[in-house]
C-alpha positions in Angstrom: 65.2 61.7 85.3 69.2 63.0 84.9 69.5 63.4 81.6 72.8 63.5 80.7 74.8 64.4 77.0 76.2 61.4 74.7 78.3 59.3 75.5 81.6 57.7 74.0 81.4 53.8 74.4 84.8 53.4 75.0 87.4 54.4 77.4 90.2 57.2 76.8 93.6 57.2 78.6 94.5 59.8 81.0 97.6 62.0 80.0 99.5 60.0 81.9 98.9 57.5 84.6 97.6 58.2 87.8 100.5 57.1 90.6 100.4 57.0 94.4 103.6 59.3 94.7 103.7 62.7 95.7 103.5 65.0 92.5 106.5 66.9 92.4 104.4 69.9 91.8 103.2 69.1 95.3 105.8 67.7 97.3 107.1 71.3 99.1 103.1 70.7 100.8 104.4 67.7 102.7 107.9 68.3 103.1 108.4 69.3 106.9 104.8 69.3 107.4 104.6 71.8 104.5 103.7 75.4 105.0 100.9 76.2 107.9 97.1 76.6 106.0 94.9 79.0 107.9 92.5 80.2 106.0 89.0 79.5 106.7 88.2 76.5 104.4 85.1 78.3 102.5 83.6 78.7 99.5 85.0 81.9 99.0 88.9 81.1 99.8 87.9 78.1 97.3 86.7 80.4 94.9 89.2 82.8 94.8 91.5 80.2 94.3 90.0 78.9 90.8 89.3 82.5 89.9 92.9 83.8 90.2 94.2 80.0 88.0 91.2 81.0 84.8 92.6 84.2 84.3 96.3 83.8 84.3 95.0 80.2 82.0 92.5 81.3 80.3 91.3 77.7 79.1 87.5 76.6 78.4 85.9 75.3 81.1 86.1 71.6 79.8 90.2 71.7 79.7 90.4 73.9 82.8 87.9 71.4 85.2 89.7 67.9 84.1 93.5 69.9 83.9 92.5 71.0 87.9 92.2 67.8 88.9 94.8 66.3 87.2 97.3 69.0 88.8 95.7 69.3 92.1 93.5 66.8 93.1 95.1 62.9 94.3 92.6 61.1 97.1 94.1 59.0 99.4 97.2 60.8 100.8 98.1 59.7 104.5 100.7 59.9 106.8 102.9 55.9 106.9 102.3 54.8 110.4 106.4 54.5 111.1 108.2 55.9 108.3 110.7 59.2 109.9 111.2 61.9 107.1 115.2 62.3 105.6 115.9 63.5 102.2 115.0 60.7 100.1 112.2 59.4 102.1 108.9 61.2 102.5 106.3 59.9 105.0 103.6 60.0 103.0 101.8 58.4 99.5 98.5 58.2 98.4 97.3 54.2 99.9 94.3 54.6 101.7 91.0 53.6 99.9 90.2 56.5 98.3 93.0 56.9 96.0 91.7 53.2 94.0 88.3 55.5 93.0 89.8 58.1 92.1 93.0 56.4 90.0 90.3 54.2 87.9 88.4 57.6 87.2 91.0 59.8 86.4 92.4 57.0 84.0 89.9 55.2 82.3 86.5 57.6 82.4 88.0 61.1 82.8 90.3 62.0 79.3 92.7 65.0 80.7 95.5 66.8 80.3 98.1 68.6 82.4 97.8 72.3 81.1 98.4 73.8 84.5 101.7 75.2 85.6 101.0 75.5 89.1 104.2 77.6 89.9 103.5 79.7 88.0 100.2 81.4 88.4 99.7 80.8 92.9 101.8 81.0 95.6 103.3 77.5 97.8 100.6 78.6 100.3 97.9 79.0 98.0 99.3 75.0 95.8 98.9 73.3 99.4 95.4 75.0 100.1 93.8 74.1 97.2 95.0 70.8 97.1 93.9 70.2 100.3 90.8 71.0 99.9 90.6 69.0 96.8 91.8 65.8 97.5 89.4 63.8 99.8 91.6 61.7 102.8 91.9 61.6 105.6 94.1 62.2 109.0 93.3 59.5 110.8 96.2 58.6 113.6 95.7 60.8 117.0 97.2 64.4 117.2 96.7 64.9 121.1 93.8 67.2 121.0 91.6 64.8 121.6 90.3 65.1 124.8 89.3 68.7 124.0 87.8 68.0 120.7 85.9 64.9 121.1 86.6 63.6 125.2 85.3 60.5 126.5 85.6 58.0 129.7 89.0 56.0 130.5 86.6 52.9 129.2 85.7 54.5 125.6 88.9 55.2 125.0 90.0 51.5 126.1 87.2 50.5 123.2 88.2 52.7 120.5 91.8 53.2 121.0 93.5 50.2 118.6 97.2 50.1 117.9 98.6 50.5 114.3 102.5 49.9 113.8 103.1 51.8 117.1 100.8 55.1 116.3 97.4 55.4 117.6 94.2 56.1 115.8 92.2 59.3 116.3 88.3 58.5 117.6 87.8 62.1 115.9 90.1 62.3 112.6 90.0 65.0 110.3 88.2 64.8 106.8 90.4 66.4 104.2 88.6 67.7 101.0 86.0 69.2 103.0 84.8 73.3 102.6 81.8 75.1 104.4 78.6 76.1 102.9 75.7 77.8 103.8 74.1 74.0 102.8 76.2 72.4 104.3 80.0 70.6 103.7 81.0 69.6 100.3 83.5 68.1 98.9 84.7 70.6 95.8 86.8 67.3 94.4 83.3 65.7 93.8 81.7 68.4 92.7 84.7 69.6 89.8 85.1 66.0 88.7 81.5 65.9 88.1 81.1 68.9 85.9 84.3 68.1 83.9 82.9 64.3 83.7 79.3 66.1 82.2 81.2 67.8 79.3 83.5 64.7 78.6 81.0 62.7 79.1 82.2 58.3 78.4 80.0 55.5 79.4 83.0 52.8 79.4 82.1 49.2 79.0 83.2 47.3 81.5 84.6 44.8 78.8 86.9 47.7 77.9 88.5 48.2 81.7 89.2 45.0 82.3 90.7 44.2 78.7 92.9 47.8 79.2 96.8 47.5 80.1 96.0 50.6 82.2 93.7 48.6 84.7 95.5 45.4 84.9 98.6 46.5 86.0 98.8 45.5 89.7 96.3 43.1 89.5 97.4 39.4 89.8 96.7 36.8 86.8 94.1 34.7 88.5 91.7 37.1 89.7 92.0 38.9 86.4 91.5 35.5 85.1 88.2 35.2 87.6 86.7 38.5 86.7 86.8 38.0 83.0 85.3 34.4 82.9 82.2 35.8 84.8 81.6 38.8 82.8 82.5 37.4 79.1 79.9 34.3 80.3 77.4 36.4 81.4 77.5 38.5 78.1 77.5 35.7 75.9 74.2 34.5 77.9 72.1 37.8 77.6 71.2 38.2 73.8 69.1 40.6 72.7 66.7 40.4 69.7 69.2 40.8 67.0 71.5 38.9 68.5 74.0 41.6 69.8 75.0 41.0 73.2 73.9 43.6 76.2 77.6 45.0 76.8 77.4 46.6 80.5 78.7 49.6 80.6 79.3 52.5 83.4 78.6 56.3 83.4 82.0 58.5 84.5 79.9 61.7 86.3 78.2 58.6 88.1 81.5 57.2 88.7 82.7 60.6 90.0 79.4 61.2 92.2 77.2 58.8 94.0 78.3 55.2 92.0 81.4 55.9 92.8 81.3 57.0 96.7 79.0 54.2 97.0 80.9 51.6 95.4 83.6 52.1 98.1 81.2 51.5 100.6 80.5 48.0 98.3 83.7 46.9 98.4 85.2 48.6 101.9 82.4 47.4 104.2 80.3 44.9 102.5 83.0 42.1 103.2 83.2 42.8 106.7 79.2 42.9 107.3 78.1 41.3 104.6 75.0 42.3 102.8 72.6 43.9 105.4 71.3 47.6 104.9 71.4 48.4 108.8 75.4 47.5 109.3 76.7 49.2 105.9 77.1 53.0 107.3 76.7 55.7 104.6 77.3 59.1 106.1 79.3 60.4 109.0 79.2 62.5 112.1 80.4 65.4 111.5 81.4 68.9 113.0 83.6 71.8 112.1 86.4 73.4 115.1 84.4 76.7 114.2 81.6 77.9 112.1 83.2 81.7 112.0 87.2 80.0 111.0 86.2 76.1 109.4 89.9 74.9 109.4 89.9 71.2 110.9 86.8 69.4 110.1 85.7 66.2 112.2 84.4 62.5 112.2 83.2 61.5 114.8 81.8 58.0 115.9 78.5 56.9 114.8 78.1 54.6 117.5 80.3 53.2 120.6 83.3 52.8 119.0 83.5 52.8 114.8 84.0 55.3 112.8 83.2 55.0 109.3 84.6 57.4 106.1 83.4 56.0 103.0 80.7 57.8 102.2 81.0 60.6 104.5 78.3 64.3 104.1 80.5 65.8 102.8 80.7 63.3 99.5 77.3 62.8 99.1 76.1 66.6 99.1 79.0 67.3 96.7 77.9 64.3 94.7 74.0 65.3 95.0 74.9 68.7 93.4 77.8 67.7 91.0 74.7 65.5 89.7 72.4 68.5 89.6 74.5 71.2 88.0 76.0 67.9 85.6 72.3 67.3 84.0 72.3 71.3 83.0 75.7 72.2 82.3 76.6 71.2 78.8 73.3 73.3 77.6 75.2 76.3 79.5 78.2 75.9 78.8 76.7 75.2 74.9 74.6 79.0 74.9 77.7 80.9 76.7 81.0 79.1 75.6 82.7 82.1 77.9 81.4 80.9 80.8 83.8 79.5 83.7 83.5 76.9 86.8 84.2 79.3 89.3 81.0 81.4 88.2 78.6 77.5 87.9 79.5 77.2 91.4 78.9 80.3 92.8 75.6 81.3 90.9 74.5 77.4 92.3 75.0 78.1 96.2 73.6 80.8 95.5 70.3 82.7 96.5 70.2 83.2 92.8 70.8 80.9 91.5 72.2 79.7 88.0 71.3 82.6 85.7 70.6 80.8 82.3 68.3 78.5 85.1 66.9 80.6 88.4 65.6 77.3 89.9 69.3 75.3 90.3 70.6 76.3 93.4 71.5 74.4 96.5 68.3 76.3 98.4 66.6 74.0 96.0 68.4 71.3 96.5 66.3 68.1 97.4 63.2 69.0 94.5 65.9 69.1 92.7 67.4 65.9 93.7 63.5 64.0 93.9 63.6 64.6 90.6 66.2 63.7 89.1 67.2 60.1 91.4 66.1 57.0 89.9 67.2 54.5 92.5 67.1 51.7 89.8 69.8 53.9 88.0 72.2 54.3 91.2 72.4 50.8 91.7 73.1 49.7 88.3 76.2 52.3 88.1 77.3 51.4 91.9 77.0 48.0 91.6 79.1 47.8 88.3 81.7 50.0 89.7 82.1 48.2 92.9 82.7 45.2 90.8 85.6 47.0 88.6 87.0 48.0 92.0 87.1 45.1 94.2 89.9 44.3 91.5 91.6 47.0 92.6 90.8 46.9 96.1 91.0 43.3 97.2 93.3 40.5 96.7 89.8 37.2 96.8 87.4 38.0 93.6 84.1 37.9 94.8 81.3 36.9 92.2 78.9 39.6 90.5 75.8 38.2 92.6 77.5 38.4 95.9 78.5 42.1 94.9 75.0 43.1 93.7 73.4 41.8 97.1 75.9 43.8 98.4 75.5 46.5 96.1 71.3 46.8 96.9 72.1 46.9 100.4 74.2 49.8 100.4 71.3 51.7 97.8 68.5 51.0 100.4 71.1 52.7 103.4 71.5 55.8 101.2 68.2 56.4 99.9 67.6 55.9 103.6 70.0 58.1 105.2 69.7 60.9 102.3 66.1 62.4 103.0 67.2 63.1 106.4 70.9 65.1 105.2 69.0 66.7 103.2 66.9 68.0 105.4 69.9 68.6 107.7 71.5 71.2 105.8 68.3 73.0 104.0 68.2 76.9 104.2 65.8 78.2 103.0 65.6 80.2 99.6 65.6 84.8 100.4 66.6 87.4 98.4 70.3 88.6 99.2 71.5 91.7 100.0 73.7 94.2 98.3 77.7 93.9 99.8 79.4 96.9 99.6 82.3 97.7 97.9 85.3 98.5 100.4 88.4 99.3 101.1 88.3 97.7 105.2 91.0 98.4 107.7 90.9 97.0 111.1 92.5 97.5 114.3 91.5 95.9 117.9 92.4 96.6 121.2 93.4 94.1 123.4 90.4 92.5 124.3 90.6 89.4 122.1 93.3 86.6 121.8 94.9 86.4 118.8 92.7 83.3 118.2 89.5 85.8 118.4 91.0 88.3 115.9 91.7 85.5 113.4 87.8 84.2 113.6 86.4 88.0 113.3 88.9 88.6 109.7 87.5 85.1 108.7 84.1 86.0 109.7 84.3 89.8 108.2 85.8 88.7 104.8 83.4 86.2 104.2 80.4 88.6 104.7 82.2 91.5 102.7 83.0 88.5 99.9 86.2 90.0 99.9 87.9 87.3 98.0 84.8 87.8 95.7 84.7 91.4 95.2 87.3 94.3 94.5 87.2 95.0 98.0 90.4 94.9 100.5 91.1 94.2 103.5 93.6 94.7 106.6 94.3 94.1 109.8 96.5 97.0 111.7 98.3 96.4 114.7 96.3 98.2 117.5 99.6 99.3 119.5 101.7 100.2 117.0 100.2 101.1 114.0 101.6 99.0 112.1 100.5 96.9 109.2 99.8 93.0 110.6 98.1 92.5 106.9 99.0 95.0 104.8 96.0 95.4 102.3 94.5 92.2 100.3 92.3 90.9 97.8 91.9 87.1 99.1 91.4 85.2 102.7 94.5 83.0 101.6 97.2 86.0 101.4 95.3 87.5 104.4 96.3 83.9 106.9 99.2 84.3 105.5 100.4 87.6 106.6 98.9 86.9 110.2 100.8 83.3 110.2 103.9 85.1 110.0 103.4 87.8 111.9 105.6 86.7 114.9 106.2 90.3 116.8 104.0 90.4 120.1 100.4 90.7 120.0 98.0 94.2 120.4 97.5 94.0 124.3 95.9 97.7 123.7 94.0 100.0 121.1 96.7 102.9 120.7 94.2 105.2 118.5 97.1 107.8 117.5 99.3 105.5 116.0 96.4 103.7 113.8 95.3 107.0 113.0 98.7 107.9 111.3 98.2 104.4 110.0 95.3 105.6 108.0 96.7 109.0 106.9 99.4 107.8 105.2 97.3 104.3 103.7 94.2 107.1 102.5 97.6 109.2 100.9 99.2 106.2 99.5 96.5 105.4 97.8 95.4 108.6 96.6 98.5 109.4 94.8 97.9 105.7 93.1 94.5 106.6 92.2 96.3 109.6 90.3 99.2 107.3 88.6 96.4 105.7 86.8 93.9 108.0 86.1 91.0 107.0 88.4 88.1 108.6 89.1 86.2 106.5 91.3 86.4 103.4 93.3 85.7 101.8 97.0 85.2 103.7 100.1 87.7 103.7 103.4 86.4 101.9 106.2 88.4 101.9 109.4 86.8 99.8 112.1 88.0 100.1 115.7 87.1 97.2 117.3 87.6 98.1 120.9 84.9 96.2 123.7 87.7 96.0 126.6 89.3 99.5 127.1 88.9 103.3 126.7 91.7 105.7 125.3 92.9 108.4 127.5 92.3 112.0 127.7 95.8 112.7 126.1 95.7 110.4 123.4 92.0 111.5 122.7 93.4 115.0 122.1 96.2 113.4 119.8 93.4 111.5 118.1 91.0 115.0 116.9 94.2 116.4 115.9 94.9 113.5 114.0 91.8 113.2 112.7 91.4 117.3 111.8 93.9 116.5 109.4 92.8 113.1 108.0 89.6 115.0 107.0 91.0 117.8 105.1 92.6 115.7 102.7 90.9 112.4 102.4 86.8 113.0 102.9 85.9 109.3 101.8 87.3 107.2 105.0 84.3 106.1 107.4 84.7 105.1 110.7 82.8 102.3 112.3 83.8 102.5 116.3 82.9 99.0 118.3 82.9 99.5 122.1 81.2 99.0 124.9 81.3 102.5 126.0 81.2 104.9 123.2 81.7 108.4 124.2 85.1 109.3 123.8 85.0 107.7 120.2 82.0 110.2 119.4 84.4 113.3 121.0 87.2 112.4 118.0 85.7 114.1 115.0 83.9 117.6 116.3 84.1 119.2 113.0 83.7 117.3 110.2 80.2 116.1 110.2 79.9 114.2 106.7 77.7 110.6 107.3 81.1 108.8 107.5 81.5 107.9 111.2 79.2 104.7 112.5 79.2 104.0 116.8 78.2 100.7 117.0 77.4 100.0 120.7 78.6 96.4 122.4 77.5 94.7 125.6 80.3 92.2 125.5 83.7 91.2 124.5 83.0 88.5 122.4 83.2 87.9 118.9 79.6 87.0 118.8 78.3 90.4 119.8 80.7 92.5 117.8 80.0 90.5 114.8 75.9 91.0 115.4 77.0 94.3 115.6 79.2 94.4 112.6 77.1 92.8 110.0 73.6 95.2 110.8 75.4 98.1 111.1 78.3 97.5 108.2 78.2 94.5 105.8 74.3 95.6 105.3 74.6 99.5 105.5 74.8 101.0 101.5 78.3 102.5 102.4 78.6 103.8 98.6 81.6 104.0 96.3 83.8 107.2 96.0 83.4 109.7 93.3 86.1 112.5 93.3 87.6 114.6 91.8 90.9 115.1 90.2 94.5 116.1 91.8 94.9 119.6 91.5 97.7 120.6 88.2 101.1 120.6 89.6 104.5 121.9 88.3 102.3 122.3 85.2 101.3 118.8 85.0 97.5 118.1 84.7 95.6 115.1 86.3 93.7 113.0 83.9 90.7 110.7 84.8 89.3 107.6 82.8 86.4 106.7 83.0 85.1 104.1 85.5 84.0 100.8 84.4 81.6 98.7 86.9 79.1 96.1 87.3 75.8 95.1 89.0 74.1 92.1 89.3 70.2 92.0 88.8 69.3 91.1 92.2 71.4 94.2 93.7 72.3 97.9 93.7 75.6 99.9 93.4 75.4 102.9 95.4 78.1 106.3 94.9 78.8 109.3 97.1 79.9 112.7 95.5 81.3 114.3 98.8 80.8 117.6 99.2 84.0 119.2 99.2 84.3 118.1 95.4 81.3 120.0 95.0 81.8 123.3 96.4 83.2 126.1 95.0 82.0 124.8 91.9 78.8 126.2 89.5 78.1 123.1 87.2 79.0 118.7 87.8 78.3 116.4 85.2 77.9 112.9 86.5 77.4 110.3 83.1 77.0 106.4 83.1 76.7 104.7 79.8 75.3 101.2 79.7 77.8 98.5 79.1 75.2 96.5 76.5 74.5 93.5 78.7 71.1 94.2 80.4 68.9 97.2 80.8 69.7 99.8 83.9 67.8 101.4 86.3 70.0 105.0 87.7 68.7 107.0 90.4 70.0 110.2 92.1 69.4 112.5 95.1 71.0 114.7 97.3 71.3 114.4 101.1 68.9 113.1 103.4 66.3 113.5 100.6 63.2 111.2 100.6 62.9 111.5 96.8 64.9 110.2 94.3 65.4 111.0 90.5 65.5 107.7 88.6 65.9 107.0 84.5 65.7 104.3 82.4 69.1 103.2 80.7 68.7 100.4 77.8 71.6 99.0 76.1 74.3 101.3 75.1 72.6 104.1 76.0 73.8 107.0 78.0 72.1 109.5 80.8 73.5 112.8 82.1 73.0 114.2 85.3 73.3 117.7 86.2 74.3 119.9 88.9 74.1 123.5 88.5 75.1 125.2 91.6 75.7 121.6 93.5 76.3 123.7 96.9 73.3 126.6 97.6 75.7 128.1 100.8 79.1 127.6 102.3 77.8 126.1 105.2 74.7 123.9 102.9 76.2 121.2 100.2 74.4 118.3 101.1 76.4 115.0 99.2 75.3 113.6 95.7 74.2 109.7 95.5 73.7 107.5 92.4 72.6 104.4 92.5 72.6 101.3 89.5 70.6 98.7 89.9 69.7 96.1 86.7 66.0 95.7 85.7 67.3 92.8 83.2 69.8 91.0 81.5 71.2 89.4 78.4 73.4 86.6 80.9 77.0 87.8 78.6 79.2 89.3 80.8 82.3 87.5 79.5 84.5 90.6 81.2 87.6 89.1 83.1 85.6 91.3 86.0 82.6 89.9 85.9 81.3 87.4 88.9 78.8 86.3 87.7 77.5 86.3 84.1 74.5 88.4 84.5 76.2 91.1 85.5 75.4 94.5 84.0 78.5 96.4 83.4 78.5 100.3 82.6 80.9 103.3 82.5 80.8 106.3 84.7 82.3 109.6 83.8 82.3 113.4 85.3 83.2 116.8 85.1 83.4 119.5 86.9 84.3 118.4 90.7 86.7 120.6 92.5 90.6 119.4 92.7 92.2 117.8 95.1 95.8 119.5 96.2 97.6 116.5 97.7 100.5 117.5 95.3 101.2 120.7 96.1 100.8 120.2 99.9 102.5 116.9 100.2 105.2 118.9 102.1 103.4 120.7 104.3 101.2 117.8 104.8 103.8 115.9 105.7 105.4 118.3 108.3 102.0 118.3 110.0 102.3 115.3 110.3 105.3 114.9 111.8 104.9 117.5 113.6 101.9 115.4 115.7 103.8 112.2 115.9 106.8 114.5 117.4 104.1 116.0 119.7 102.9 112.7 120.6 106.7 110.8 120.9 106.7 114.0 123.7 103.5 112.8 125.4 104.1 108.9 125.4 107.8 109.5 127.2 106.1 112.2 129.4 104.0 109.8 130.5 106.2 106.4 131.2 108.3 109.5 133.1 105.5 110.1 135.4 104.1 106.6 136.3 
């Protein structure tokens, strides 16, 4: 049974009335069609934007969740059927049915303040993206792609197409306000509203709603008079033993979730089909345009001729998840007041679950919902709210008794449909695997078109959790070696760069150009680490995707020279080659065999084949974080290194590597790890491919030291040194800005005795070598063109 915190029995009016016009800070999301939003509508992109806002504004979860709704959510926005945009007219307005429920929720049930200065924190693209995925509406007009998305026969098209002021309704409209998760589509606006309501619980009296000026505005006097007469007479007719009126009230958490959406079914479908369960449409027939790159969520006909979207699958799943989380959230916040909204959502949609109660997670959705759901509660809440909502939406008064009959039928339809929906999107819980911290550079040949590259980038960004971990993702032009996407920390930035790239798309792989870019990137990265006194960090992984061609002999020669130059100075750069024929790539690095090359064979150019190979051998591979020495003294400057702070989740582990270069010519190396006091750690060390590990337990605030005496037995034999850190227990107290989850355990790494890197002193020579190699390569290109 659902148990919420104590309620207030009066409406608290929000910070300003919700209006149907587009607010000033969102106008540019609609002018001229707004920015092109190409990032995947997925959980990780949503969470990355929440995290940015949380870090910038530092509000507690109660204030932040309410402010987030007020700043970014506006349901029911639709484009006018035939208005034309001018400097003074914007043909978009919140005029569809979704707006009325949202307005009631925000005006009367959920007190909020506008505390987020949106334009100071997010780019226009990010602002519009977050607004679109939080605002429930449907793009109903025909777009022109229906013949591909939802093809029908000529007779079916004639039956379905209806004219509206010169525009045709799409037979597969696009539902906005939806994101993709592993456990089905969800409406983030509904989920956030449920959490905000549970942290500010209200039970608002129906009589107080009917008397509120903010509610009565815009409703005709005869309609209000009929409603008041029936409601107040009913209250006076039912007295308890103490002669106190039984005052009907409505829960804001139910309004924000299932009861609010079900009331929309009652109000919008009931007058048309009556109180017949099998004629009321609950749920939706839907699909994403692409599971690798989910951008558009299509609503398809439930039967031969009708597309209803009054209570969609995404809204049902988000409503169920919202009620589950709301049942516990106030307790969790009371236990740890530093909890963030993004952390709760991230934990719930994971296989590990909420750290305070690991059983609470999306893969247990069915059993959790069965435990808390009561049909009679949903009926009572939906029926009362439907009576209130109907006054805002329809011009003829519907008696309470009739509304109750329709509500009964709607609840029956929901109870019939929900179990099949939950089974359809159920994914069993399993133990998740560690995801490496890497800076990924991707280069492709001409086998893929632009959209296929976008599919892969979207997938690999999600698989490596680029938007949630300290990783970066970059895309290198296969021909020129220039960045299409410079190293970026989240997928909204990645796709913003791709969208703004207007040059010719790669039609082949020019490997020497790609390697030249990798060398320049590695040098810049190393110099930045020197400035920041960094002592450890993500390894670089260069992913060469070339299933469609082979480099020429001369390109291989130049590539070998460039690889030699790279390996002389930058030791923690991993290369993963994906090709149908790997022979040529296997001969590029024939001198520096240091466990940092992967060769992935595929049988076709299909994105699916490449995804499967990369997932198995890169994403699920233990690519270690790099431990490296300082830069060598230069011009009387000594380069120091600071301790490295990192975090580990209890279900995962973090691997570190010291490359042999940093141990050569050294007599004594010390690796020290200090527990940050958030849980018990297990630290292990080993050398090379040695199966025996030396493991030590590290209690809270403890320090462990690993000494390597004469780490290289000879100049020809010096295996790398590895360390892993895992959390064996956690205190759930990680409140650092870099804590993705509260049950992460933090620790600090310091080291000494590593060989220094003479990058500064060799900069001029290095640049001369690279310039010479590039010059020779240009001569080769010119000669090649002359010959052919």
